[in-house]
TIZAKE-172906 format. One record per residue (C-alpha): residue number from 1; residue in one letter; x negated, y, z. Coordinates in Angstrom, 3 decimals, m for minus. Example, Ala and Ser with C-alpha at 12.3 -4.5 7.8 and 13.67 -1.06 7.14 Angstrom:
<node><k>1</k><r>A</r><c1>m12.300</c1><c2>m4.500</c2><c3>7.800</c3></node>
<node><k>2</k><r>S</r><c1>m13.670</c1><c2>m1.060</c2><c3>7.140</c3></node>
END
This chain:
<node><k>1</k><r>M</r><c1>m11.820</c1><c2>0.232</c2><c3>16.861</c3></node>
<node><k>2</k><r>T</r><c1>m13.204</c1><c2>3.556</c2><c3>17.490</c3></node>
<node><k>3</k><r>R</r><c1>m11.404</c1><c2>6.755</c2><c3>16.738</c3></node>
<node><k>4</k><r>D</r><c1>m14.109</c1><c2>8.407</c2><c3>14.393</c3></node>
<node><k>5</k><r>R</r><c1>m13.162</c1><c2>8.978</c2><c3>10.878</c3></node>
<node><k>6</k><r>D</r><c1>m16.135</c1><c2>6.944</c2><c3>9.191</c3></node>
<node><k>7</k><r>F</r><c1>m14.817</c1><c2>4.315</c2><c3>6.824</c3></node>
<node><k>8</k><r>A</r><c1>m15.862</c1><c2>3.238</c2><c3>3.426</c3></node>
<node><k>9</k><r>L</r><c1>m13.831</c1><c2>2.107</c2><c3>0.520</c3></node>
<node><k>10</k><r>R</r><c1>m14.509</c1><c2>m0.951</c2><c3>m1.462</c3></node>
<node><k>11</k><r>P</r><c1>m12.724</c1><c2>m3.175</c2><c3>m3.932</c3></node>
<node><k>12</k><r>L</r><c1>m11.207</c1><c2>m6.129</c2><c3>m2.437</c3></node>
<node><k>13</k><r>H</r><c1>m12.441</c1><c2>m9.668</c2><c3>m3.489</c3></node>
<node><k>14</k><r>G</r><c1>m11.121</c1><c2>m13.127</c2><c3>m2.818</c3></node>
<node><k>15</k><r>T</r><c1>m13.446</c1><c2>m13.522</c2><c3>0.048</c3></node>
<node><k>16</k><r>S</r><c1>m11.380</c1><c2>m11.002</c2><c3>2.159</c3></node>
<node><k>17</k><r>A</r><c1>m8.004</c1><c2>m12.256</c2><c3>1.351</c3></node>
<node><k>18</k><r>E</r><c1>m7.295</c1><c2>m13.956</c2><c3>4.551</c3></node>
<node><k>19</k><r>A</r><c1>m8.262</c1><c2>m10.667</c2><c3>6.581</c3></node>
<node><k>20</k><r>T</r><c1>m6.208</c1><c2>m8.460</c2><c3>4.169</c3></node>
<node><k>21</k><r>A</r><c1>m3.234</c1><c2>m10.746</c2><c3>4.426</c3></node>
<node><k>22</k><r>A</r><c1>m3.561</c1><c2>m10.479</c2><c3>8.349</c3></node>
<node><k>23</k><r>L</r><c1>m3.994</c1><c2>m6.844</c2><c3>8.324</c3></node>
<node><k>24</k><r>I</r><c1>m1.036</c1><c2>m6.471</c2><c3>5.932</c3></node>
<node><k>25</k><r>R</r><c1>1.273</c1><c2>m8.454</c2><c3>8.434</c3></node>
<node><k>26</k><r>L</r><c1>m0.034</c1><c2>m6.740</c2><c3>11.540</c3></node>
<node><k>27</k><r>A</r><c1>0.433</c1><c2>m3.282</c2><c3>9.929</c3></node>
<node><k>28</k><r>F</r><c1>4.031</c1><c2>m4.187</c2><c3>8.568</c3></node>
<node><k>29</k><r>A</r><c1>4.777</c1><c2>m5.510</c2><c3>12.026</c3></node>
<node><k>30</k><r>H</r><c1>4.121</c1><c2>m2.034</c2><c3>13.518</c3></node>
<node><k>31</k><r>Q</r><c1>6.052</c1><c2>0.190</c2><c3>11.220</c3></node>
<node><k>32</k><r>E</r><c1>7.562</c1><c2>3.427</c2><c3>12.601</c3></node>
<node><k>33</k><r>A</r><c1>11.121</c1><c2>1.815</c2><c3>12.182</c3></node>
<node><k>34</k><r>A</r><c1>12.762</c1><c2>m1.393</c2><c3>11.978</c3></node>
<node><k>35</k><r>T</r><c1>13.687</c1><c2>m2.173</c2><c3>8.376</c3></node>
<node><k>36</k><r>D</r><c1>16.710</c1><c2>m4.279</c2><c3>7.581</c3></node>
<node><k>37</k><r>P</r><c1>16.104</c1><c2>m6.568</c2><c3>5.752</c3></node>
<node><k>38</k><r>P</r><c1>12.718</c1><c2>m7.299</c2><c3>7.504</c3></node>
<node><k>39</k><r>P</r><c1>9.548</c1><c2>m6.675</c2><c3>5.321</c3></node>
<node><k>40</k><r>S</r><c1>8.470</c1><c2>m9.615</c2><c3>2.975</c3></node>
<node><k>41</k><r>A</r><c1>4.943</c1><c2>m8.391</c2><c3>3.852</c3></node>
<node><k>42</k><r>L</r><c1>5.492</c1><c2>m10.074</c2><c3>7.236</c3></node>
<node><k>43</k><r>G</r><c1>4.909</c1><c2>m13.318</c2><c3>5.476</c3></node>
<node><k>44</k><r>E</r><c1>2.064</c1><c2>m12.093</c2><c3>3.401</c3></node>
<node><k>45</k><r>T</r><c1>m0.468</c1><c2>m15.025</c2><c3>2.659</c3></node>
<node><k>46</k><r>A</r><c1>m4.152</c1><c2>m15.127</c2><c3>1.666</c3></node>
<node><k>47</k><r>A</r><c1>m3.332</c1><c2>m16.979</c2><c3>m1.539</c3></node>
<node><k>48</k><r>A</r><c1>m0.776</c1><c2>m14.176</c2><c3>m2.679</c3></node>
<node><k>49</k><r>V</r><c1>m3.402</c1><c2>m11.728</c2><c3>m1.843</c3></node>
<node><k>50</k><r>A</r><c1>m5.932</c1><c2>m13.358</c2><c3>m3.659</c3></node>
<node><k>51</k><r>A</r><c1>m3.849</c1><c2>m14.023</c2><c3>m6.784</c3></node>
<node><k>52</k><r>V</r><c1>m3.005</c1><c2>m10.275</c2><c3>m6.937</c3></node>
<node><k>53</k><r>V</r><c1>m6.674</c1><c2>m9.008</c2><c3>m6.373</c3></node>
<node><k>54</k><r>G</r><c1>m7.911</c1><c2>m11.501</c2><c3>m8.808</c3></node>
<node><k>55</k><r>A</r><c1>m5.504</c1><c2>m10.579</c2><c3>m11.438</c3></node>
<node><k>56</k><r>H</r><c1>m5.140</c1><c2>m7.016</c2><c3>m10.782</c3></node>
<node><k>57</k><r>G</r><c1>m6.901</c1><c2>m5.452</c2><c3>m7.873</c3></node>
<node><k>58</k><r>G</r><c1>m7.048</c1><c2>m3.926</c2><c3>m4.723</c3></node>
<node><k>59</k><r>F</r><c1>m9.267</c1><c2>m1.493</c2><c3>m2.155</c3></node>
<node><k>60</k><r>G</r><c1>m10.180</c1><c2>m2.123</c2><c3>1.306</c3></node>
<node><k>61</k><r>A</r><c1>m11.300</c1><c2>0.595</c2><c3>3.824</c3></node>
<node><k>62</k><r>W</r><c1>m13.988</c1><c2>m0.865</c2><c3>6.072</c3></node>
<node><k>63</k><r>R</r><c1>m15.091</c1><c2>0.739</c2><c3>9.433</c3></node>
<node><k>64</k><r>G</r><c1>m18.192</c1><c2>m1.186</c2><c3>9.826</c3></node>
<node><k>65</k><r>A</r><c1>m17.442</c1><c2>m4.839</c2><c3>9.408</c3></node>
<node><k>66</k><r>T</r><c1>m13.854</c1><c2>m4.501</c2><c3>10.133</c3></node>
<node><k>67</k><r>L</r><c1>m11.143</c1><c2>m4.165</c2><c3>7.596</c3></node>
<node><k>68</k><r>A</r><c1>m8.876</c1><c2>m1.010</c2><c3>8.643</c3></node>
<node><k>69</k><r>G</r><c1>m6.949</c1><c2>m0.680</c2><c3>5.767</c3></node>
<node><k>70</k><r>C</r><c1>m6.029</c1><c2>m2.055</c2><c3>2.360</c3></node>
<node><k>71</k><r>V</r><c1>m4.064</c1><c2>m1.299</c2><c3>m1.056</c3></node>
<node><k>72</k><r>L</r><c1>m3.035</c1><c2>m3.753</c2><c3>m3.889</c3></node>
<node><k>73</k><r>W</r><c1>m1.949</c1><c2>m2.948</c2><c3>m7.245</c3></node>
<node><k>74</k><r>Q</r><c1>m0.762</c1><c2>m4.321</c2><c3>m10.117</c3></node>
<node><k>75</k><r>R</r><c1>m0.275</c1><c2>m3.047</c2><c3>m13.820</c3></node>
<node><k>76</k><r>Q</r><c1>3.135</c1><c2>m2.737</c2><c3>m15.210</c3></node>
<node><k>77</k><r>D</r><c1>3.140</c1><c2>m1.154</c2><c3>m18.648</c3></node>
<node><k>78</k><r>D</r><c1>2.175</c1><c2>2.230</c2><c3>m18.477</c3></node>
<node><k>79</k><r>A</r><c1>1.751</c1><c2>2.181</c2><c3>m14.695</c3></node>
<node><k>80</k><r>L</r><c1>0.002</c1><c2>0.885</c2><c3>m11.608</c3></node>
<node><k>81</k><r>Y</r><c1>2.292</c1><c2>m0.325</c2><c3>m9.042</c3></node>
<node><k>82</k><r>L</r><c1>0.774</c1><c2>0.424</c2><c3>m5.645</c3></node>
<node><k>83</k><r>S</r><c1>1.881</c1><c2>m2.262</c2><c3>m3.060</c3></node>
<node><k>84</k><r>R</r><c1>1.046</c1><c2>m3.532</c2><c3>0.535</c3></node>
<node><k>85</k><r>L</r><c1>m0.667</c1><c2>m0.157</c2><c3>1.518</c3></node>
<node><k>86</k><r>A</r><c1>m1.502</c1><c2>m1.149</c2><c3>5.251</c3></node>
<node><k>87</k><r>V</r><c1>m3.741</c1><c2>0.556</c2><c3>8.026</c3></node>
<node><k>88</k><r>H</r><c1>m4.592</c1><c2>m1.025</c2><c3>11.494</c3></node>
<node><k>89</k><r>P</r><c1>m2.509</c1><c2>0.663</c2><c3>13.917</c3></node>
<node><k>90</k><r>A</r><c1>m5.555</c1><c2>1.543</c2><c3>15.872</c3></node>
<node><k>91</k><r>A</r><c1>m7.104</c1><c2>3.192</c2><c3>13.038</c3></node>
<node><k>92</k><r>R</r><c1>m3.742</c1><c2>5.238</c2><c3>11.888</c3></node>
<node><k>93</k><r>G</r><c1>m4.398</c1><c2>9.112</c2><c3>11.528</c3></node>
<node><k>94</k><r>L</r><c1>m7.915</c1><c2>8.985</c2><c3>10.031</c3></node>
<node><k>95</k><r>G</r><c1>m6.983</c1><c2>9.473</c2><c3>6.597</c3></node>
<node><k>96</k><r>I</r><c1>m7.225</c1><c2>5.825</c2><c3>5.489</c3></node>
<node><k>97</k><r>A</r><c1>m3.942</c1><c2>5.733</c2><c3>3.877</c3></node>
<node><k>98</k><r>R</r><c1>m4.375</c1><c2>8.971</c2><c3>1.864</c3></node>
<node><k>99</k><r>A</r><c1>m8.042</c1><c2>7.889</c2><c3>0.629</c3></node>
<node><k>100</k><r>L</r><c1>m6.521</c1><c2>4.399</c2><c3>m0.487</c3></node>
<node><k>101</k><r>V</r><c1>m3.676</c1><c2>6.185</c2><c3>m2.216</c3></node>
<node><k>102</k><r>A</r><c1>m6.272</c1><c2>8.382</c2><c3>m4.005</c3></node>
<node><k>103</k><r>A</r><c1>m8.245</c1><c2>5.468</c2><c3>m4.912</c3></node>
<node><k>104</k><r>V</r><c1>m5.367</c1><c2>3.817</c2><c3>m6.668</c3></node>
<node><k>105</k><r>A</r><c1>m4.828</c1><c2>7.043</c2><c3>m8.643</c3></node>
<node><k>106</k><r>G</r><c1>m8.401</c1><c2>7.047</c2><c3>m9.588</c3></node>
<node><k>107</k><r>Q</r><c1>m8.087</c1><c2>3.412</c2><c3>m10.838</c3></node>
<node><k>108</k><r>A</r><c1>m5.034</c1><c2>4.482</c2><c3>m12.891</c3></node>
<node><k>109</k><r>Q</r><c1>m6.955</c1><c2>7.232</c2><c3>m14.689</c3></node>
<node><k>110</k><r>A</r><c1>m10.090</c1><c2>5.009</c2><c3>m15.192</c3></node>
<node><k>111</k><r>L</r><c1>m7.786</c1><c2>2.544</c2><c3>m16.830</c3></node>
<node><k>112</k><r>G</r><c1>m6.069</c1><c2>5.300</c2><c3>m18.916</c3></node>
<node><k>113</k><r>V</r><c1>m2.640</c1><c2>4.531</c2><c3>m17.084</c3></node>
<node><k>114</k><r>A</r><c1>m0.339</c1><c2>7.597</c2><c3>m17.022</c3></node>
<node><k>115</k><r>R</r><c1>1.512</c1><c2>6.861</c2><c3>m13.735</c3></node>
<node><k>116</k><r>V</r><c1>1.093</c1><c2>5.105</c2><c3>m10.395</c3></node>
<node><k>117</k><r>T</r><c1>4.492</c1><c2>3.917</c2><c3>m8.896</c3></node>
<node><k>118</k><r>L</r><c1>5.336</c1><c2>2.278</c2><c3>m5.496</c3></node>
<node><k>119</k><r>S</r><c1>8.754</c1><c2>1.527</c2><c3>m3.467</c3></node>
<node><k>120</k><r>T</r><c1>9.050</c1><c2>2.368</c2><c3>0.014</c3></node>
<node><k>121</k><r>R</r><c1>11.870</c1><c2>1.731</c2><c3>2.546</c3></node>
<node><k>122</k><r>L</r><c1>14.275</c1><c2>4.628</c2><c3>3.072</c3></node>
<node><k>123</k><r>V</r><c1>14.205</c1><c2>4.645</c2><c3>6.894</c3></node>
<node><k>124</k><r>L</r><c1>10.160</c1><c2>5.022</c2><c3>6.914</c3></node>
<node><k>125</k><r>A</r><c1>10.447</c1><c2>8.624</c2><c3>6.838</c3></node>
<node><k>126</k><r>G</r><c1>6.780</c1><c2>8.841</c2><c3>7.603</c3></node>
<node><k>127</k><r>N</r><c1>5.802</c1><c2>6.696</c2><c3>4.610</c3></node>
<node><k>128</k><r>R</r><c1>8.151</c1><c2>8.731</c2><c3>2.053</c3></node>
<node><k>129</k><r>G</r><c1>6.458</c1><c2>11.950</c2><c3>3.415</c3></node>
<node><k>130</k><r>L</r><c1>2.701</c1><c2>10.630</c2><c3>3.088</c3></node>
<node><k>131</k><r>F</r><c1>3.577</c1><c2>9.599</c2><c3>m0.542</c3></node>
<node><k>132</k><r>A</r><c1>5.388</c1><c2>13.038</c2><c3>m1.101</c3></node>
<node><k>133</k><r>A</r><c1>2.254</c1><c2>14.967</c2><c3>0.149</c3></node>
<node><k>134</k><r>C</r><c1>m0.048</c1><c2>12.616</c2><c3>m2.112</c3></node>
<node><k>135</k><r>G</r><c1>2.119</c1><c2>14.102</c2><c3>m5.306</c3></node>
<node><k>136</k><r>F</r><c1>4.776</c1><c2>11.325</c2><c3>m5.483</c3></node>
<node><k>137</k><r>R</r><c1>8.215</c1><c2>12.197</c2><c3>m6.127</c3></node>
<node><k>138</k><r>E</r><c1>11.252</c1><c2>9.985</c2><c3>m5.598</c3></node>
<node><k>139</k><r>T</r><c1>12.763</c1><c2>8.529</c2><c3>m8.588</c3></node>
<node><k>140</k><r>Q</r><c1>15.880</c1><c2>6.181</c2><c3>m8.085</c3></node>
<node><k>141</k><r>Q</r><c1>17.202</c1><c2>4.622</c2><c3>m4.858</c3></node>
<node><k>142</k><r>H</r><c1>18.227</c1><c2>0.706</c2><c3>m4.753</c3></node>
<node><k>143</k><r>A</r><c1>19.683</c1><c2>m1.905</c2><c3>m2.467</c3></node>
<node><k>144</k><r>H</r><c1>18.233</c1><c2>m5.209</c2><c3>m1.524</c3></node>
<node><k>145</k><r>P</r><c1>20.173</c1><c2>m7.984</c2><c3>m2.785</c3></node>
<node><k>146</k><r>G</r><c1>23.338</c1><c2>m8.388</c2><c3>m0.437</c3></node>
<node><k>147</k><r>Y</r><c1>23.335</c1><c2>m4.869</c2><c3>0.893</c3></node>
<node><k>148</k><r>T</r><c1>26.074</c1><c2>m2.332</c2><c3>m0.522</c3></node>
<node><k>149</k><r>H</r><c1>23.848</c1><c2>0.760</c2><c3>0.242</c3></node>
<node><k>150</k><r>P</r><c1>20.509</c1><c2>1.839</c2><c3>m0.621</c3></node>
<node><k>151</k><r>T</r><c1>17.485</c1><c2>0.475</c2><c3>1.475</c3></node>
<node><k>152</k><r>F</r><c1>14.585</c1><c2>1.503</c2><c3>m0.470</c3></node>
<node><k>153</k><r>V</r><c1>13.432</c1><c2>4.188</c2><c3>m2.750</c3></node>
<node><k>154</k><r>D</r><c1>11.149</c1><c2>3.954</c2><c3>m5.996</c3></node>
<node><k>155</k><r>M</r><c1>8.427</c1><c2>6.885</c2><c3>m6.132</c3></node>
<node><k>156</k><r>E</r><c1>6.021</c1><c2>7.892</c2><c3>m8.891</c3></node>
<node><k>157</k><r>K</r><c1>2.927</c1><c2>9.992</c2><c3>m9.535</c3></node>
<node><k>158</k><r>Q</r><c1>1.721</c1><c2>11.339</c2><c3>m12.912</c3></node>
<node><k>159</k><r>V</r><c1>m2.078</c1><c2>10.693</c2><c3>m13.101</c3></node>
<node><k>160</k><r>A</r><c1>m2.631</c1><c2>11.448</c2><c3>m16.829</c3></node>
END
């Protein structure tokens, strides 16, 4: 991938489910820090992506014919839950993640939804910082099943 900042955001469709699942697995395998427990995203499948995209939605960031970033969302009451934000390691630092997060916020506004919510691992300081810079605030920490200490945090952003 080239390092220029040119990319186009488009809604994801079922036809891109395999490429989207592969990108999610690759991006989550190259996180800034190891997570315990390992991320469930490492086992992402095309069928699961297609199901979320078909029932809810997602955006892809394309650099030419290459999928360089993606994000999925699901409607949950008065919120859109942002998930599987992933950027190809060679395309990081180009503003793709911020653009995808902004696209989900725009989608929430278009749907008349008041908030965008997400969860991220506590050890991923870069992710937490990115979301904070995008206007999210941390709301509650949680522990994965079997863990006695918090491992992830919920965050939310008001959009309406």
